[in-house]
N, C-alpha and C positions, 0 to 999 in steps of 0.2 A: 751092312748096307742093304736096305730093303729092295726087293726086286721091282722093276718098273711096272706101272699099272697098264692094263690092257685098255684098248679104246672102249670096250663095253663097260668098263668100270667108270670111265669119265661121264657117261650118259646118266642123266637123272633117272631115277626109278620110275616105273609106270605110275605108281601111286602119287608121287610128287607132281608128275606132269598132269595127272587128272585133277589134283587139288588146285594147281595153278590155273588150269583152264576153267574150272568151276568158279574160282575167285574172280577171274576176269569177266566171266558171264554174269556173275552176280552183281559186280560193279556196274556193268553196262546196263543191266535191267534196272538197277537202282537209279541210275542217271536218267534213263528213259522214263521211269515212273515219276521222278521228281519233275522232269520237264513237262510230262502230261498233267501233273497236278498243278503246276504253275499256269499252264495254258487253260486248264479248267477253271481255276480261281479267277484268272483275268477275264475269262468269258462270262463267268457269273457276275463279276463286278461290272463289266460293260453292259450286261443285259439289264442291270438295275439303274443304269445311268440315263438321264434325260438331257436333251439339248434342244436348241431352237435354231431353225434355219429360215431364211427369208427367201421366198419364192413368189415371183409375180406380184409383188406388193403385199404379200400375206406372210404372217409369221406362223410357221408350221412346227408343231411339237414333234420331236424325233425321239425314238426309243432305241437304245443300244441292242445290237444283235447278240445272240449267244455265241459270240466269237470274241477274240481279244480286242478287235477294233471293228468300227462300222456301225451304222445306225439306219433305221428305216422310219417312215412316218408312223406316229403312234395312233393305232386304231383299236381302242379297247372294246371289249364285247358289251360292256354295260352302256346302255343308252345315255344315262346321265353323264358318265365320264366322257362318252363320245361327244356330247354337246359342249362339255366344259373345255375340251382340248381340241376342238375342231379348228381348222385354219382361221386365223384372225386377221382381218384387214387393219393395217396400221395407219392408213390415211396419210401417208407421206412422212410419218414420224421417224426419227433416227433411232433404230433399235440395235445398233452395232454392239453396244455393251451387252445386250441380252444374247446376241448370236455368238459372242465369244465365250460365253460361260457354259459350264457343264454342271448338272445337278445330280447328286447321288441319291436324293430322295424326292418324292413327288411333292411333299409339303414345301420343300425348298423351291421347287418350280412354281408352286402356287403363290408363294410370297413374292417371287420375282415378277410374275405376270400381273399381279393386282395393280401396281402403280400405273401400268400401261392402260389397263381397262378403266381405271379411275380417271385418267387424263382424257380418255376417249368419251367417257360417259358424262363427266361433270358439266361441260358447256351445253350439251344437248338436252339434258333433263330439265334445264331451265328455260327451254324454248317454248313459245306458244304455237309453233308450227307443228301440227300433228305428225308429219313425216319425220321431222328432225327429232321430235320427242320420242317417237317409236324406236328410232335407231339408238338413242341414248338408253332407253329401257332395255334394248337387246344387250348392250354392253353391261348394263347393271345386272341383268339376269345371268350373264356369263360369270360375273364376279361372284354372285351368290353361290354358284356351283363349286367354287374352289373351297375345299375343306381345310386346307393347311394354313389359313391366314393367322396372323398374329392378332393379339387383342386390340392393338391400336388400329390395325386394318379393319377389324370387325366393327369398331366404333365408327370409323370413317364410312364404311358401307352402310351402317345403320343411319348415319346422318344423311347420306344421300337418299336413302329410301324414305326417310321422313320428309325431306325437302320435295321429293318428286310426288309424294302422296297428294299434295294439293293439285298439281298439274294433272295427275291421273283422274282425280275426282272431277275437276273442271271439264276435262275431256269427256268423261262418261256422262256428265250432266248435259253437255251439249249434244251428245249422241242421243240421250234420252229425250231432249226437247225436240230434236228433229224426228225421232221415232213417234212421239205423241202427235206431232203435227201431221205426219203422214198417215197415222192410224185414223185420226179424226176425218181427214179428207176421204180416205177409203170408206169409212163408215157412212159418211154423208152420201157418197156415190151409191153405195148399196141400198141406203134407205130411200133414195129418190127414185130408184128404178124398181120395176116389178119383177121379182124373182123369188125363189124359195127362201132366201135369207133376208128379205125386206123387213119382215116383222122383227126378227131377231136383231137386225141392224138398228132399227128404231128403238128397241128396248135398250141396247147397249148405249146408244147416244143419250137416251134419257137417264140411264143409270150412271155411266161413267163420263159422259160428256162434260158436265159442269166441273167435275174434279180434274179431268184432263185439261180443260181450258184454264183452270186456276193454276195447275202445275206449269203449264206452258207460259202463262203470264208471269208467274213467279220467277221462272228460269230466265225469261227475257229481261225482267227487271234486274236480276243479279248480273247478267251480262252487261246491261246498260250501266249499272253502278261501277263495274270494273272498268269499263271504257271511260266513264267520267272521271274515275280516280286517276287514270293515266294521263288525262289532259293536263297541259301546263297551267299553273295557277296564274290568273290574269294579274297584271301589275296594279297595285293599289292606286285609287284616285287621289289627286292632291288633297292634302288636308285643308280644311277651311282656314283661310287667312294666309295660306302660303303664297298665293298670288291673286291678283284681282281685288275683290272686296275684302277688307280686313275682317278677321273673325269677330263675331259679336255685333257687326254693323247691320242694322235692320235694312231690308230692301227699301228703295226709294218709293215714296207714296205720291210725289208731286206729279205734275203733268208730264206727258211724254216730251222728249226733246223736239223743239220746233213749234210748240204751242205756247199760247200766252197765258193759259190758265184761266181765261175769262170765258163765261158761257157765251155761246153764239147768240147773236141778236135775233129777237123774235121776228118771224115773218108775218106780214099782213098788218092791218091797222087796228089798234085797240079801240074798242067801243066803250 
């Protein structure tokens, strides 16, 4: 029968205790490292995420923080990008579907923003009101700054630009006509007064006056033709024979109603 073991023999050796402590420390450090890696990856993913928030009737582009959660208004350093993603007035439109989404790429954000810009620009770029047209052009310029559009969206944007080209040209021609009229008025004022520019004003009136007047006249004629084309077409007059005198019937040649058809008697006595 073996002798009983002393209490010191029941205790693990110093080497085993050190090994066990080192193992626990290693496992703890490994778990902390994995947790830190997960937090870092989530922060990187969140920092690349875009979202949209509605504030005071405007749609604001938000950019994720370098944290697992949270976002701040997107303010890029590039001036072109700053214009593209500036707060956008939605004019009372329902944008709840956009606000509920998150975008992992900027191109995805561009493709989601384009339909809203298109709906804001489309009715305004067809207006003859310069103020309304200018607002439509603003939305159109915002859409042009988006680089991640699909091919179909690019075609739609090109179609809007083609359509608005006429209105832009018409507006610029109207501005040119007003400018020419004002310039001629100022030249006449300078030419009629005695100052150091009187001679040059007369020369300019002689040289460019006829051409300027012809340009102004042509622009006024174009405006008048546009206005005439917009007038409603008058109703056609009744066709001959539809009522009254039958078609092909010559006008009456007899005496007017109430007369006898005989020549009036001669006055005086015949000699």
